[in-house]
C-alpha positions in Angstrom: 38.0 -3.9 -28.3 35.0 -5.6 -29.6 32.6 -7.5 -27.3 29.9 -10.1 -27.4 26.6 -9.0 -26.1 23.6 -11.2 -25.2 20.3 -9.5 -25.0 17.8 -11.9 -23.5 14.1 -11.7 -22.5 10.8 -13.6 -22.6 8.8 -13.7 -25.7 7.1 -10.5 -27.0 9.7 -8.2 -25.2 10.9 -6.6 -28.4 14.1 -8.6 -29.0 13.8 -8.5 -32.8 12.7 -4.9 -32.7 15.8 -4.0 -30.7 18.1 -6.0 -33.1 16.5 -4.2 -36.2 16.9 -0.8 -34.5 20.6 -1.5 -33.8 21.1 -2.7 -37.3 19.5 0.6 -38.6 21.7 2.7 -36.4 24.9 1.1 -37.8 23.7 1.3 -41.4 22.6 4.9 -40.9 26.2 5.8 -40.2 27.4 4.1 -43.3 28.6 1.0 -41.4 28.2 -2.6 -42.6 26.4 -5.2 -40.8 25.7 -9.0 -41.1 22.5 -10.4 -39.8 21.7 -14.0 -38.8 18.6 -16.0 -37.8 17.8 -19.6 -37.1 16.7 -21.6 -40.1 14.1 -23.5 -38.2 12.2 -20.4 -37.3 10.4 -19.2 -40.5 7.2 -17.7 -39.1 7.9 -14.5 -40.9 9.3 -16.2 -44.0 12.6 -18.0 -44.6 15.5 -15.9 -43.7 13.4 -12.9 -42.4 14.0 -11.2 -39.1 10.6 -9.5 -38.3 9.2 -7.7 -35.3 5.6 -7.4 -34.2 5.5 -3.7 -35.0 6.1 -4.4 -38.7 9.9 -4.0 -39.1 11.7 -6.6 -41.2 15.1 -7.3 -42.7 16.6 -10.5 -44.4 19.2 -12.4 -42.6 21.7 -15.3 -43.3 20.3 -18.6 -42.0 22.2 -20.7 -39.5 21.6 -24.4 -38.6 23.4 -26.5 -35.9 26.2 -27.3 -38.3 26.7 -23.8 -39.7 30.2 -22.4 -39.1 29.4 -18.8 -38.5 33.0 -17.7 -38.0 33.9 -19.1 -41.4 31.0 -17.3 -43.1 32.0 -14.0 -41.5 35.6 -14.4 -42.7 34.3 -15.0 -46.3 32.0 -12.0 -46.0 35.0 -9.9 -44.9 36.6 -10.7 -48.3 33.7 -8.8 -50.0 33.2 -5.9 -47.7 34.1 -4.5 -44.2 31.9 -5.6 -41.3 31.2 -3.3 -38.2 28.8 -5.6 -36.5 27.2 -9.1 -36.6 23.7 -9.4 -35.2 22.1 -12.8 -34.3 18.4 -13.3 -33.9 16.8 -16.3 -32.1 20.2 -16.9 -30.4 18.8 -19.5 -28.1 19.0 -22.0 -31.0 22.8 -21.6 -31.4 25.0 -24.5 -30.4 27.7 -24.0 -27.7 30.2 -24.4 -30.5 28.7 -21.6 -32.4 28.8 -19.3 -29.5 32.4 -20.0 -29.1 32.7 -19.0 -32.7 30.9 -15.7 -31.9 33.5 -15.2 -29.2 36.3 -15.6 -31.7 34.6 -13.2 -34.1 34.6 -10.6 -31.3 38.1 -11.4 -30.0 40.1 -12.3 -33.1 38.3 -10.4 -35.8 37.5 -7.3 -33.5 33.8 -7.2 -34.7 31.1 -6.6 -32.1 28.5 -9.4 -31.9 25.0 -8.6 -30.7 23.0 -11.8 -29.9 19.3 -11.7 -29.0 17.2 -14.6 -27.8 15.3 -16.4 -25.0 16.9 -17.6 -21.9 14.7 -20.6 -21.1 12.2 -22.9 -22.8 8.6 -23.5 -21.7 9.7 -25.8 -18.8 12.1 -23.2 -17.5 15.2 -25.1 -18.8 18.0 -23.1 -20.4 18.5 -23.4 -24.2 22.0 -24.6 -25.2 22.7 -21.3 -26.9 21.4 -19.1 -24.2 23.3 -21.2 -21.5 26.6 -20.7 -23.5 25.9 -17.0 -24.0 25.0 -16.4 -20.3 28.4 -18.1 -19.5 30.6 -16.5 -22.2 29.2 -13.1 -23.3 31.0 -9.9 -22.2 27.8 -8.1 -21.5 24.3 -9.4 -20.5 21.4 -7.2 -21.1 17.8 -8.1 -20.0 15.1 -6.7 -22.1 11.8 -6.2 -20.1 8.6 -8.0 -21.0 5.4 -7.5 -19.1 3.2 -10.3 -17.4 -0.6 -9.7 -17.4 -0.3 -8.8 -13.6 2.1 -5.9 -14.4 5.2 -7.7 -13.2 8.3 -8.3 -15.3 7.7 -11.3 -17.5 10.6 -13.7 -17.4 9.1 -17.1 -18.4 7.6 -18.5 -21.6 4.5 -20.7 -21.1 3.4 -23.0 -23.8 -0.4 -23.3 -24.3 -2.6 -25.5 -26.4 -5.3 -24.5 -28.9 -7.7 -23.7 -26.0 -5.2 -21.6 -24.1 -4.5 -24.2 -21.5 -1.0 -24.5 -20.1 1.2 -27.3 -21.6 3.9 -28.9 -19.3 5.2 -31.7 -21.5 6.7 -32.0 -25.0 9.7 -31.2 -27.0 11.9 -28.3 -25.9 11.7 -26.6 -29.3 8.3 -25.9 -30.8 8.2 -22.8 -33.0 5.1 -20.6 -32.5 3.9 -17.1 -31.5 1.1 -15.8 -29.5 -1.0 -18.7 -30.4 1.4 -21.2 -28.6 3.2 -19.0 -26.0 2.4 -16.6 -23.2 4.9 -14.4 -21.4 4.5 -14.5 -17.7 6.2 -13.6 -14.4 7.7 -16.5 -12.5 4.8 -16.6 -9.9 2.0 -17.0 -12.6 4.2 -19.3 -14.7 4.6 -21.7 -11.7 0.8 -21.5 -11.0 -0.1 -22.3 -14.6 2.5 -25.1 -14.8 1.2 -26.6 -11.5 -2.3 -26.5 -12.8 -1.2 -28.2 -16.0 0.7 -30.9 -14.1 -2.4 -31.5 -11.9 -4.6 -31.8 -14.9 -2.3 -34.2 -16.7 -2.1 -36.4 -13.5 -5.8 -36.4 -13.3 -6.3 -37.5 -16.9 -3.6 -40.3 -16.4 -5.5 -41.5 -13.2 -8.8 -41.5 -15.3 -7.3 -43.6 -18.1 -5.8 -45.9 -15.6 -9.1 -46.6 -13.9 -10.9 -47.0 -17.3 -8.3 -49.7 -18.2 -9.0 -51.9 -15.1 
């Protein structure tokens, strides 16, 4: 029976590389796959799933209103599908995660979803939260903090490399905007950022008096 898998990790832990390797393994055995990625993330080009080690494959784009189940059913009219692979799965809506469940349960096609668990404020993304609740199998991919511990958090930084603690949950970026850290160092950097922002607010308030 097919299952829904959620492979989660911090940034730079090899999620896209693992996805592309899984896709290659299926196709090497003559099996058909269907790849998806978030439309809002086009760092590697629109519709491209790319890893930091140079691997890349085109994928179908999904937006919040995309009916992935319907698209898979339409694709099945053209060819058999043996696996559906989702990159940047944190950007899925809960409704789309339910669609992935139905692809696995009703169409009997394995679904492999890869994504972040939390944003730069340690809040769960909608898609990740739904996957953590509904996926059959949860697999953590290991990233490494600068201290050698497992990296589980994603710290947003500014152009000078300083931690950022406020802003929109979604802001696309790579190594120039995010650093993968263990929880201990993430909390330290976030506390420093909050302290600096409080200091600046106090300075501005004093200047306005």
